[in-house]
Biopython code that builds the backbone (N, CA, C, O; Angstrom):
import numpy as np
from Bio.PDB.StructureBuilder import StructureBuilder

atoms = [
    (1, "MET", "N", (-76.309, -28.123, -21.645)),
    (1, "MET", "CA", (-74.930, -28.474, -21.587)),
    (1, "MET", "C", (-74.187, -27.495, -21.014)),
    (1, "MET", "O", (-74.420, -26.349, -21.398)),
    (2, "SER", "N", (-73.280, -27.675, -20.120)),
    (2, "SER", "CA", (-72.220, -26.813, -19.561)),
    (2, "SER", "C", (-70.917, -26.775, -20.055)),
    (2, "SER", "O", (-70.670, -27.690, -20.841)),
    (3, "PHE", "N", (-70.059, -26.038, -19.846)),
    (3, "PHE", "CA", (-68.647, -25.978, -19.982)),
    (3, "PHE", "C", (-67.721, -26.007, -18.829)),
    (3, "PHE", "O", (-67.941, -25.341, -17.818)),
    (4, "THR", "N", (-66.734, -26.739, -18.961)),
    (4, "THR", "CA", (-65.606, -26.689, -17.953)),
    (4, "THR", "C", (-64.429, -25.783, -18.759)),
    (4, "THR", "O", (-64.158, -25.960, -19.947)),
    (5, "VAL", "N", (-63.841, -24.874, -17.971)),
    (5, "VAL", "CA", (-62.925, -24.017, -18.644)),
    (5, "VAL", "C", (-61.479, -24.364, -17.882)),
    (5, "VAL", "O", (-61.323, -24.416, -16.662)),
    (6, "LYS", "N", (-60.615, -24.555, -18.751)),
    (6, "LYS", "CA", (-59.132, -24.606, -18.370)),
    (6, "LYS", "C", (-58.470, -23.462, -19.052)),
    (6, "LYS", "O", (-58.968, -22.937, -20.047)),
    (7, "GLY", "N", (-57.314, -23.061, -18.503)),
    (7, "GLY", "CA", (-56.603, -21.889, -18.968)),
    (7, "GLY", "C", (-56.004, -22.348, -20.440)),
    (7, "GLY", "O", (-55.465, -23.454, -20.417)),
    (8, "GLY", "N", (-56.015, -21.709, -21.647)),
    (8, "GLY", "CA", (-55.602, -22.335, -22.984)),
    (8, "GLY", "C", (-55.676, -21.455, -24.269)),
    (8, "GLY", "O", (-55.351, -21.926, -25.359)),
    (9, "LEU", "N", (-57.493, -21.025, -30.677)),
    (9, "LEU", "CA", (-56.877, -20.105, -31.614)),
    (9, "LEU", "C", (-57.754, -19.933, -32.767)),
    (9, "LEU", "O", (-57.815, -20.977, -33.417)),
    (10, "VAL", "N", (-58.387, -19.075, -33.202)),
    (10, "VAL", "CA", (-59.418, -18.181, -34.134)),
    (10, "VAL", "C", (-58.879, -16.936, -34.490)),
    (10, "VAL", "O", (-58.738, -16.132, -33.569)),
    (11, "ALA", "N", (-58.538, -16.589, -35.646)),
    (11, "ALA", "CA", (-57.927, -15.251, -35.763)),
    (11, "ALA", "C", (-59.133, -14.351, -35.562)),
    (11, "ALA", "O", (-60.180, -14.314, -36.209)),
    (12, "LEU", "N", (-58.693, -13.537, -34.374)),
    (12, "LEU", "CA", (-59.919, -12.584, -33.969)),
    (12, "LEU", "C", (-59.160, -11.182, -33.686)),
    (12, "LEU", "O", (-57.936, -11.162, -33.558)),
    (13, "ALA", "N", (-59.866, -10.136, -33.606)),
    (13, "ALA", "CA", (-59.181, -8.687, -33.334)),
    (13, "ALA", "C", (-60.383, -8.037, -32.791)),
    (13, "ALA", "O", (-61.524, -8.129, -33.242)),
    (14, "LEU", "N", (-59.959, -7.325, -31.698)),
    (14, "LEU", "CA", (-60.888, -6.193, -31.113)),
    (14, "LEU", "C", (-60.007, -5.154, -31.026)),
    (14, "LEU", "O", (-59.097, -5.084, -30.200)),
    (15, "LEU", "N", (-60.324, -4.163, -32.056)),
    (15, "LEU", "CA", (-59.562, -2.810, -32.147)),
    (15, "LEU", "C", (-60.498, -1.931, -32.041)),
    (15, "LEU", "O", (-61.331, -1.846, -32.943)),
    (16, "ALA", "N", (-60.564, -1.043, -30.847)),
    (16, "ALA", "CA", (-61.525, 0.060, -30.660)),
    (16, "ALA", "C", (-60.884, 1.210, -30.014)),
    (16, "ALA", "O", (-60.214, 1.018, -28.999)),
    (17, "GLY", "N", (-61.033, 2.451, -30.531)),
    (17, "GLY", "CA", (-60.748, 3.621, -30.170)),
    (17, "GLY", "C", (-59.313, 3.809, -30.217)),
    (17, "GLY", "O", (-58.634, 3.011, -30.863)),
    (18, "VAL", "N", (-58.758, 4.811, -29.582)),
    (18, "VAL", "CA", (-57.348, 5.150, -29.537)),
    (18, "VAL", "C", (-56.585, 4.754, -28.501)),
    (18, "VAL", "O", (-56.949, 4.957, -27.343)),
    (19, "LEU", "N", (-55.542, 4.199, -28.776)),
    (19, "LEU", "CA", (-54.783, 3.375, -27.757)),
    (19, "LEU", "C", (-54.084, 4.378, -26.846)),
    (19, "LEU", "O", (-53.436, 5.247, -27.430)),
    (20, "PRO", "N", (-54.107, 4.405, -25.471)),
    (20, "PRO", "CA", (-53.313, 5.021, -24.614)),
    (20, "PRO", "C", (-51.965, 4.857, -24.572)),
    (20, "PRO", "O", (-51.628, 3.896, -25.264)),
    (21, "ALA", "N", (-50.917, 5.495, -23.954)),
    (21, "ALA", "CA", (-49.559, 4.933, -23.968)),
    (21, "ALA", "C", (-49.370, 3.680, -23.231)),
    (21, "ALA", "O", (-48.493, 2.899, -23.600)),
    (22, "ALA", "N", (-50.093, 3.427, -22.251)),
    (22, "ALA", "CA", (-49.978, 2.233, -21.339)),
    (22, "ALA", "C", (-50.664, 0.782, -22.032)),
    (22, "ALA", "O", (-50.455, -0.384, -21.701)),
    (23, "ALA", "N", (-51.475, 1.277, -23.016)),
    (23, "ALA", "CA", (-52.332, 0.095, -23.525)),
    (23, "ALA", "C", (-51.452, -0.988, -24.293)),
    (23, "ALA", "O", (-50.401, -0.735, -24.881)),
    (24, "GLN", "N", (-52.031, -2.183, -24.195)),
    (24, "GLN", "CA", (-51.300, -3.362, -24.567)),
    (24, "GLN", "C", (-52.072, -4.097, -25.669)),
    (24, "GLN", "O", (-53.258, -3.790, -25.790)),
    (25, "THR", "N", (-51.620, -4.920, -26.396)),
    (25, "THR", "CA", (-52.188, -5.629, -27.373)),
    (25, "THR", "C", (-51.643, -7.171, -26.841)),
    (25, "THR", "O", (-50.469, -7.538, -26.798)),
    (26, "VAL", "N", (-52.794, -7.914, -26.469)),
    (26, "VAL", "CA", (-52.543, -9.446, -25.991)),
    (26, "VAL", "C", (-52.949, -10.465, -27.034)),
    (26, "VAL", "O", (-54.016, -10.267, -27.615)),
    (27, "GLU", "N", (-52.265, -11.478, -27.328)),
    (27, "GLU", "CA", (-52.524, -12.517, -28.119)),
    (27, "GLU", "C", (-52.553, -13.805, -27.302)),
    (27, "GLU", "O", (-51.723, -13.914, -26.399)),
    (28, "PHE", "N", (-53.363, -14.723, -27.508)),
    (28, "PHE", "CA", (-53.454, -16.102, -26.873)),
    (28, "PHE", "C", (-54.130, -16.994, -27.745)),
    (28, "PHE", "O", (-54.937, -16.625, -28.599)),
    (29, "THR", "N", (-53.806, -18.144, -27.532)),
    (29, "THR", "CA", (-54.695, -19.325, -28.166)),
    (29, "THR", "C", (-55.902, -19.760, -27.609)),
    (29, "THR", "O", (-55.857, -20.109, -26.430)),
    (30, "LEU", "N", (-57.090, -19.822, -28.265)),
    (30, "LEU", "CA", (-58.425, -20.139, -27.836)),
    (30, "LEU", "C", (-58.742, -21.520, -28.593)),
    (30, "LEU", "O", (-59.060, -21.595, -29.780)),
    (31, "ILE", "N", (-58.591, -22.695, -27.628)),
    (31, "ILE", "CA", (-58.895, -23.943, -28.205)),
    (31, "ILE", "C", (-60.360, -24.566, -27.618)),
    (31, "ILE", "O", (-60.671, -24.647, -26.430)),
    (32, "ASN", "N", (-61.156, -24.976, -28.766)),
    (32, "ASN", "CA", (-62.275, -25.410, -28.326)),
    (32, "ASN", "C", (-62.415, -26.887, -28.319)),
    (32, "ASN", "O", (-62.747, -27.488, -29.341)),
    (33, "ASN", "N", (-62.167, -27.499, -27.179)),
    (33, "ASN", "CA", (-62.218, -28.858, -26.883)),
    (33, "ASN", "C", (-63.565, -29.296, -26.479)),
    (33, "ASN", "O", (-63.700, -30.430, -26.020)),
    (34, "SER", "N", (-64.616, -28.473, -26.610)),
    (34, "SER", "CA", (-65.949, -28.856, -26.167)),
    (34, "SER", "C", (-66.540, -29.600, -27.320)),
    (34, "SER", "O", (-65.950, -29.762, -28.388)),
    (35, "SER", "N", (-67.793, -30.063, -27.034)),
    (35, "SER", "CA", (-68.511, -30.584, -28.156)),
    (35, "SER", "C", (-69.386, -29.863, -28.889)),
    (35, "SER", "O", (-70.155, -30.416, -29.675)),
    (36, "GLN", "N", (-69.355, -28.441, -28.692)),
    (36, "GLN", "CA", (-70.232, -27.528, -29.293)),
    (36, "GLN", "C", (-69.480, -26.538, -30.077)),
    (36, "GLN", "O", (-68.309, -26.295, -29.787)),
    (37, "SER", "N", (-70.130, -25.899, -31.138)),
    (37, "SER", "CA", (-69.335, -24.892, -31.898)),
    (37, "SER", "C", (-69.578, -23.555, -31.074)),
    (37, "SER", "O", (-70.624, -23.351, -30.457)),
    (38, "LEU", "N", (-68.600, -22.735, -31.118)),
    (38, "LEU", "CA", (-68.570, -21.497, -30.565)),
    (38, "LEU", "C", (-68.863, -20.487, -31.587)),
    (38, "LEU", "O", (-68.257, -20.415, -32.656)),
    (39, "HIS", "N", (-69.931, -19.615, -31.175)),
    (39, "HIS", "CA", (-70.537, -18.739, -32.350)),
    (39, "HIS", "C", (-70.248, -17.234, -31.797)),
    (39, "HIS", "O", (-70.147, -16.334, -32.631)),
    (40, "TYR", "N", (-70.118, -16.952, -30.475)),
    (40, "TYR", "CA", (-69.824, -15.687, -30.312)),
    (40, "TYR", "C", (-68.871, -15.826, -29.039)),
    (40, "TYR", "O", (-68.959, -16.747, -28.228)),
    (41, "PHE", "N", (-67.837, -14.654, -28.970)),
    (41, "PHE", "CA", (-66.947, -14.746, -27.994)),
    (41, "PHE", "C", (-66.815, -13.215, -27.691)),
    (41, "PHE", "O", (-66.555, -12.459, -28.627)),
    (42, "TYR", "N", (-66.985, -12.716, -26.401)),
    (42, "TYR", "CA", (-66.992, -11.418, -25.998)),
    (42, "TYR", "C", (-66.109, -11.189, -24.891)),
    (42, "TYR", "O", (-66.107, -12.033, -23.995)),
    (43, "THR", "N", (-65.318, -10.135, -24.796)),
    (43, "THR", "CA", (-64.630, -9.903, -23.639)),
    (43, "THR", "C", (-64.734, -8.323, -23.108)),
    (43, "THR", "O", (-65.262, -7.456, -23.804)),
    (44, "THR", "N", (-64.252, -8.095, -21.984)),
    (44, "THR", "CA", (-64.410, -6.728, -21.367)),
    (44, "THR", "C", (-63.352, -6.710, -20.239)),
    (44, "THR", "O", (-63.075, -7.704, -19.567)),
    (45, "PRO", "N", (-62.810, -5.547, -20.099)),
    (45, "PRO", "CA", (-62.078, -5.331, -18.793)),
    (45, "PRO", "C", (-62.905, -5.761, -17.757)),
    (45, "PRO", "O", (-64.110, -5.551, -17.899)),
    (46, "SER", "N", (-62.497, -6.348, -16.694)),
    (46, "SER", "CA", (-63.232, -6.691, -15.537)),
    (46, "SER", "C", (-63.848, -5.608, -14.625)),
    (46, "SER", "O", (-64.813, -5.810, -13.887)),
    (47, "ASN", "N", (-63.147, -4.366, -14.763)),
    (47, "ASN", "CA", (-63.769, -3.161, -14.238)),
    (47, "ASN", "C", (-64.640, -2.365, -14.998)),
    (47, "ASN", "O", (-64.930, -1.219, -14.655)),
    (48, "GLU", "N", (-65.131, -2.976, -16.144)),
    (48, "GLU", "CA", (-66.162, -2.337, -16.782)),
    (48, "GLU", "C", (-67.366, -3.144, -16.817)),
    (48, "GLU", "O", (-67.400, -4.307, -16.414)),
    (49, "ASN", "N", (-68.479, -2.435, -17.365)),
    (49, "ASN", "CA", (-69.885, -3.285, -17.389)),
    (49, "ASN", "C", (-70.549, -3.600, -18.617)),
    (49, "ASN", "O", (-71.656, -4.135, -18.683)),
    (50, "SER", "N", (-69.784, -3.223, -19.666)),
    (50, "SER", "CA", (-70.379, -3.716, -21.119)),
    (50, "SER", "C", (-69.365, -4.549, -21.758)),
    (50, "SER", "O", (-68.164, -4.426, -21.516)),
    (51, "TRP", "N", (-69.843, -5.376, -22.556)),
    (51, "TRP", "CA", (-69.213, -6.434, -23.418)),
    (51, "TRP", "C", (-68.692, -5.669, -24.627)),
    (51, "TRP", "O", (-69.346, -4.701, -25.014)),
    (52, "GLY", "N", (-67.641, -5.996, -25.219)),
    (52, "GLY", "CA", (-67.126, -5.522, -26.334)),
    (52, "GLY", "C", (-67.741, -6.166, -27.449)),
    (52, "GLY", "O", (-68.778, -6.807, -27.278)),
    (53, "GLU", "N", (-67.181, -6.058, -28.637)),
    (53, "GLU", "CA", (-67.754, -6.515, -29.955)),
    (53, "GLU", "C", (-67.474, -8.107, -29.944)),
    (53, "GLU", "O", (-66.531, -8.572, -29.306)),
    (54, "ASP", "N", (-68.406, -8.948, -30.735)),
    (54, "ASP", "CA", (-68.011, -10.189, -30.927)),
    (54, "ASP", "C", (-66.763, -10.365, -31.616)),
    (54, "ASP", "O", (-66.590, -9.912, -32.747)),
    (55, "LEU", "N", (-65.639, -11.183, -30.805)),
    (55, "LEU", "CA", (-64.316, -11.433, -31.402)),
    (55, "LEU", "C", (-64.303, -12.264, -32.637)),
    (55, "LEU", "O", (-63.385, -12.190, -33.454)),
    (56, "LEU", "N", (-65.342, -13.068, -32.772)),
    (56, "LEU", "CA", (-65.494, -14.145, -33.874)),
    (56, "LEU", "C", (-65.870, -13.364, -35.045)),
    (56, "LEU", "O", (-65.509, -13.807, -36.135)),
    (57, "GLY", "N", (-66.626, -12.128, -35.000)),
    (57, "GLY", "CA", (-67.000, -11.503, -36.323)),
    (57, "GLY", "C", (-68.334, -12.127, -36.754)),
    (57, "GLY", "O", (-68.786, -13.173, -36.289)),
    (58, "PRO", "N", (-68.974, -11.288, -37.797)),
    (58, "PRO", "CA", (-70.351, -11.666, -38.263)),
    (58, "PRO", "C", (-70.377, -13.107, -38.881)),
    (58, "PRO", "O", (-71.426, -13.746, -38.801)),
    (59, "ASP", "N", (-69.344, -13.619, -39.456)),
    (59, "ASP", "CA", (-69.301, -14.859, -40.021)),
    (59, "ASP", "C", (-68.482, -15.906, -39.308)),
    (59, "ASP", "O", (-68.397, -17.044, -39.769)),
    (60, "GLY", "N", (-67.826, -15.515, -38.094)),
    (60, "GLY", "CA", (-66.930, -16.357, -37.575)),
    (60, "GLY", "C", (-67.760, -17.612, -36.626)),
    (60, "GLY", "O", (-68.839, -17.395, -36.074)),
    (61, "THR", "N", (-67.202, -18.630, -36.578)),
    (61, "THR", "CA", (-67.373, -19.958, -35.703)),
    (61, "THR", "C", (-66.235, -20.569, -35.585)),
    (61, "THR", "O", (-65.430, -20.783, -36.491)),
    (62, "LEU", "N", (-66.140, -20.877, -34.402)),
    (62, "LEU", "CA", (-64.937, -21.812, -33.903)),
    (62, "LEU", "C", (-65.556, -23.242, -33.671)),
    (62, "LEU", "O", (-66.173, -23.506, -32.639)),
    (63, "GLU", "N", (-65.374, -24.078, -34.607)),
    (63, "GLU", "CA", (-65.905, -25.456, -34.270)),
    (63, "GLU", "C", (-65.138, -26.380, -33.385)),
    (63, "GLU", "O", (-63.917, -26.326, -33.237)),
    (64, "SER", "N", (-65.979, -27.274, -32.777)),
    (64, "SER", "CA", (-65.364, -28.243, -31.981)),
    (64, "SER", "C", (-64.202, -28.882, -32.389)),
    (64, "SER", "O", (-64.162, -29.411, -33.500)),
    (65, "GLY", "N", (-63.174, -28.903, -31.574)),
    (65, "GLY", "CA", (-61.851, -29.563, -32.065)),
    (65, "GLY", "C", (-60.879, -28.434, -32.776)),
    (65, "GLY", "O", (-59.751, -28.809, -33.098)),
    (66, "TYR", "N", (-61.227, -27.205, -33.010)),
    (66, "TYR", "CA", (-60.419, -26.284, -33.618)),
    (66, "TYR", "C", (-59.760, -25.192, -32.572)),
    (66, "TYR", "O", (-60.091, -25.165, -31.386)),
    (67, "GLN", "N", (-59.016, -24.502, -33.013)),
    (67, "GLN", "CA", (-58.285, -23.491, -32.423)),
    (67, "GLN", "C", (-58.033, -22.399, -33.115)),
    (67, "GLN", "O", (-58.089, -22.536, -34.337)),
    (68, "GLY", "N", (-57.708, -21.095, -32.601)),
    (68, "GLY", "CA", (-57.288, -19.860, -33.117)),
    (68, "GLY", "C", (-56.554, -18.970, -32.391)),
    (68, "GLY", "O", (-56.220, -19.232, -31.235)),
    (69, "THR", "N", (-56.262, -17.946, -32.935)),
    (69, "THR", "CA", (-55.327, -16.855, -32.102)),
    (69, "THR", "C", (-56.361, -15.762, -31.908)),
    (69, "THR", "O", (-57.061, -15.316, -32.816)),
    (70, "VAL", "N", (-56.397, -15.324, -30.492)),
    (70, "VAL", "CA", (-57.291, -14.338, -30.254)),
    (70, "VAL", "C", (-56.328, -13.162, -29.923)),
    (70, "VAL", "O", (-55.298, -13.318, -29.266)),
    (71, "THR", "N", (-56.789, -11.846, -30.485)),
    (71, "THR", "CA", (-55.909, -10.804, -30.406)),
    (71, "THR", "C", (-56.865, -9.676, -29.593)),
    (71, "THR", "O", (-57.855, -9.196, -30.146)),
    (72, "ILE", "N", (-56.514, -9.346, -28.385)),
    (72, "ILE", "CA", (-57.291, -8.227, -27.735)),
    (72, "ILE", "C", (-56.438, -6.886, -27.684)),
    (72, "ILE", "O", (-55.415, -6.807, -27.003)),
    (73, "GLY", "N", (-56.868, -5.963, -28.359)),
    (73, "GLY", "CA", (-56.151, -4.616, -28.526)),
    (73, "GLY", "C", (-57.135, -3.686, -28.514)),
    (73, "GLY", "O", (-57.343, -2.946, -29.476)),
    (74, "ASP", "N", (-57.906, -3.653, -27.271)),
    (74, "ASP", "CA", (-59.057, -2.593, -27.283)),
    (74, "ASP", "C", (-58.558, -1.147, -26.479)),
    (74, "ASP", "O", (-59.383, -0.318, -26.095)),
    (75, "GLY", "N", (-57.414, -1.023, -26.334)),
    (75, "GLY", "CA", (-56.802, 0.231, -25.740)),
    (75, "GLY", "C", (-56.959, 0.119, -24.048)),
    (75, "GLY", "O", (-56.791, 1.125, -23.359)),
    (76, "SER", "N", (-57.233, -0.951, -23.557)),
    (76, "SER", "CA", (-57.080, -0.957, -22.071)),
    (76, "SER", "C", (-55.778, -1.320, -21.574)),
    (76, "SER", "O", (-55.062, -2.112, -22.186)),
    (77, "ASP", "N", (-55.444, -0.781, -20.502)),
    (77, "ASP", "CA", (-54.241, -1.447, -19.733)),
    (77, "ASP", "C", (-54.364, -2.231, -18.617)),
    (77, "ASP", "O", (-53.549, -2.347, -17.702)),
    (78, "GLN", "N", (-55.556, -2.826, -18.757)),
    (78, "GLN", "CA", (-56.046, -3.882, -17.687)),
    (78, "GLN", "C", (-55.540, -5.284, -17.983)),
    (78, "GLN", "O", (-55.367, -5.685, -19.134)),
    (79, "CYS", "N", (-55.333, -5.941, -17.000)),
    (79, "CYS", "CA", (-55.106, -7.523, -17.182)),
    (79, "CYS", "C", (-56.137, -8.454, -17.024)),
    (79, "CYS", "O", (-56.275, -9.505, -17.651)),
    (80, "LEU", "N", (-56.943, -7.938, -16.032)),
    (80, "LEU", "CA", (-58.178, -8.866, -15.739)),
    (80, "LEU", "C", (-59.322, -8.679, -16.729)),
    (80, "LEU", "O", (-59.903, -7.604, -16.872)),
    (81, "TYR", "N", (-59.575, -9.663, -17.324)),
    (81, "TYR", "CA", (-60.875, -9.473, -18.094)),
    (81, "TYR", "C", (-61.942, -10.499, -17.991)),
    (81, "TYR", "O", (-61.618, -11.627, -17.618)),
    (82, "ASP", "N", (-63.127, -10.244, -18.269)),
    (82, "ASP", "CA", (-64.234, -11.180, -18.306)),
    (82, "ASP", "C", (-64.503, -11.627, -19.725)),
    (82, "ASP", "O", (-64.584, -10.862, -20.686)),
    (83, "PHE", "N", (-64.644, -13.050, -19.766)),
    (83, "PHE", "CA", (-65.105, -13.617, -20.941)),
    (83, "PHE", "C", (-66.496, -14.110, -21.063)),
    (83, "PHE", "O", (-67.055, -14.585, -20.075)),
    (84, "ARG", "N", (-67.130, -14.025, -22.281)),
    (84, "ARG", "CA", (-68.445, -14.559, -22.543)),
    (84, "ARG", "C", (-68.378, -15.318, -23.741)),
    (84, "ARG", "O", (-67.981, -14.809, -24.790)),
    (85, "PHE", "N", (-68.753, -16.547, -23.654)),
    (85, "PHE", "CA", (-68.888, -17.651, -24.852)),
    (85, "PHE", "C", (-70.189, -18.065, -25.053)),
    (85, "PHE", "O", (-70.927, -18.358, -24.113)),
    (86, "GLU", "N", (-70.547, -18.113, -26.299)),
    (86, "GLU", "CA", (-72.116, -18.534, -26.711)),
    (86, "GLU", "C", (-71.921, -19.515, -27.717)),
    (86, "GLU", "O", (-71.155, -19.306, -28.657)),
    (87, "THR", "N", (-72.545, -20.548, -27.591)),
    (87, "THR", "CA", (-72.413, -21.723, -28.688)),
    (87, "THR", "C", (-73.580, -21.537, -29.624)),
    (87, "THR", "O", (-74.507, -20.754, -29.413)),
    (88, "GLY", "N", (-73.447, -22.401, -30.783)),
    (88, "GLY", "CA", (-74.678, -22.500, -31.582)),
    (88, "GLY", "C", (-75.719, -23.431, -31.143)),
    (88, "GLY", "O", (-76.765, -23.597, -31.770)),
    (89, "GLU", "N", (-75.435, -24.001, -30.115)),
    (89, "GLU", "CA", (-76.319, -24.994, -29.356)),
    (89, "GLU", "C", (-77.078, -24.361, -28.198)),
    (89, "GLU", "O", (-77.885, -24.994, -27.517)),
    (90, "GLY", "N", (-76.751, -22.968, -27.993)),
    (90, "GLY", "CA", (-77.499, -22.306, -26.975)),
    (90, "GLY", "C", (-76.697, -22.042, -25.778)),
    (90, "GLY", "O", (-76.947, -21.070, -25.065)),
    (91, "ALA", "N", (-75.746, -22.859, -25.523)),
    (91, "ALA", "CA", (-74.985, -22.752, -24.222)),
    (91, "ALA", "C", (-74.430, -21.330, -23.969)),
    (91, "ALA", "O", (-74.195, -20.584, -24.919)),
    (92, "LEU", "N", (-74.199, -20.916, -22.553)),
    (92, "LEU", "CA", (-73.736, -19.649, -22.426)),
    (92, "LEU", "C", (-72.784, -19.959, -21.263)),
    (92, "LEU", "O", (-73.123, -20.713, -20.351)),
    (93, "LEU", "N", (-71.327, -19.231, -21.326)),
    (93, "LEU", "CA", (-70.516, -19.305, -20.231)),
    (93, "LEU", "C", (-69.948, -18.006, -20.035)),
    (93, "LEU", "O", (-69.478, -17.422, -21.011)),
    (94, "GLU", "N", (-69.926, -17.398, -18.734)),
    (94, "GLU", "CA", (-69.372, -16.213, -18.516)),
    (94, "GLU", "C", (-68.248, -16.491, -17.394)),
    (94, "GLU", "O", (-68.547, -17.030, -16.328)),
    (95, "VAL", "N", (-67.018, -16.112, -17.686)),
    (95, "VAL", "CA", (-65.857, -16.543, -16.856)),
    (95, "VAL", "C", (-65.312, -15.126, -16.512)),
    (95, "VAL", "O", (-64.853, -14.418, -17.408)),
    (96, "PRO", "N", (-65.361, -14.694, -15.167)),
    (96, "PRO", "CA", (-64.779, -13.535, -14.585)),
    (96, "PRO", "C", (-63.296, -13.466, -14.462)),
    (96, "PRO", "O", (-62.728, -14.548, -14.310)),
    (97, "GLU", "N", (-62.600, -12.438, -14.499)),
    (97, "GLU", "CA", (-61.286, -12.051, -14.092)),
    (97, "GLU", "C", (-60.251, -13.059, -14.535)),
    (97, "GLU", "O", (-59.560, -13.692, -13.736)),
    (98, "VAL", "N", (-60.179, -13.177, -15.857)),
    (98, "VAL", "CA", (-59.241, -14.012, -16.440)),
    (98, "VAL", "C", (-57.917, -13.127, -16.725)),
    (98, "VAL", "O", (-57.961, -12.131, -17.447)),
    (99, "ASP", "N", (-56.885, -13.522, -16.173)),
    (99, "ASP", "CA", (-55.519, -12.714, -16.486)),
    (99, "ASP", "C", (-54.956, -12.874, -17.797)),
    (99, "ASP", "O", (-54.303, -13.873, -18.100)),
    (100, "ILE", "N", (-55.221, -11.774, -18.713)),
    (100, "ILE", "CA", (-54.870, -11.981, -20.122)),
    (100, "ILE", "C", (-53.566, -11.809, -20.198)),
    (100, "ILE", "O", (-53.004, -12.461, -21.078)),
    (101, "CYS", "N", (-52.782, -10.979, -19.396)),
    (101, "CYS", "CA", (-51.395, -10.590, -19.490)),
    (101, "CYS", "C", (-50.432, -11.758, -19.198)),
    (101, "CYS", "O", (-49.260, -11.635, -19.554)),
    (102, "SER", "N", (-50.809, -12.800, -18.621)),
    (102, "SER", "CA", (-49.983, -14.045, -18.485)),
    (102, "SER", "C", (-50.676, -15.152, -19.146)),
    (102, "SER", "O", (-50.320, -16.250, -18.719)),
    (103, "LEU", "N", (-51.584, -15.178, -20.086)),
    (103, "LEU", "CA", (-52.468, -16.232, -20.742)),
    (103, "LEU", "C", (-51.797, -16.607, -21.906)),
    (103, "LEU", "O", (-51.701, -15.763, -22.797)),
    (104, "ASP", "N", (-51.318, -17.708, -22.063)),
    (104, "ASP", "CA", (-50.732, -18.252, -23.338)),
    (104, "ASP", "C", (-51.829, -19.001, -24.157)),
    (104, "ASP", "O", (-51.725, -18.996, -25.383)),
    (105, "SER", "N", (-52.893, -19.655, -23.551)),
    (105, "SER", "CA", (-53.771, -20.321, -24.037)),
    (105, "SER", "C", (-55.164, -20.462, -23.243)),
    (105, "SER", "O", (-55.136, -20.342, -22.018)),
    (106, "TYR", "N", (-56.261, -20.690, -23.837)),
    (106, "TYR", "CA", (-57.485, -20.798, -23.025)),
    (106, "TYR", "C", (-58.109, -21.957, -23.661)),
    (106, "TYR", "O", (-58.038, -21.994, -24.890)),
    (107, "THR", "N", (-58.700, -22.901, -23.062)),
    (107, "THR", "CA", (-59.337, -24.091, -23.534)),
    (107, "THR", "C", (-60.771, -24.143, -23.081)),
    (107, "THR", "O", (-60.990, -24.006, -21.878)),
    (108, "LEU", "N", (-61.699, -24.311, -23.854)),
    (108, "LEU", "CA", (-63.077, -24.781, -23.491)),
    (108, "LEU", "C", (-63.300, -26.450, -23.621)),
    (108, "LEU", "O", (-63.013, -27.137, -24.601)),
    (109, "THR", "N", (-63.821, -26.847, -22.504)),
    (109, "THR", "CA", (-63.985, -28.314, -22.752)),
    (109, "THR", "C", (-65.467, -28.505, -22.122)),
    (109, "THR", "O", (-65.976, -27.529, -21.570)),
    (110, "ASP", "N", (-66.183, -29.745, -22.188)),
    (110, "ASP", "CA", (-67.272, -30.043, -21.686)),
    (110, "ASP", "C", (-67.145, -30.565, -20.272)),
    (110, "ASP", "O", (-68.151, -30.902, -19.646)),
]
sb = StructureBuilder()
sb.init_structure("model")
sb.init_model(0)
sb.init_chain("A")
sb.init_seg("    ")
for serial, (resi, resn, name, xyz) in enumerate(atoms, 1):
    if name == "N":
        sb.init_residue(resn, " ", resi, " ")
    sb.init_atom(name, np.array(xyz, "f"), 0.0, 1.0, " ", f" {name:<3s}", serial, name[0])
structure = sb.get_structure()
């Protein structure tokens, strides 16, 4: 199964390292309107090559039809982030260059 992504809540936090003066913390709503449960959600600034920690945490799942608040506070001053979603059903979606500075919500759909 594949996902279609639309610009578009799970209480999530990514806090790593010391925050530089220009660093920002960004929050937005993640809405799972797909038919699959979201088990892993990774982000990274688009200018980096490694994924951050799973924002859903070791016991986190965002079931179909639910939403949560995503908090990205990883010390970066970048606006463009890559997203990686993995479902319990085995689907994988990578979305490059999402502008998190202007993002109010992020929606996953089938």
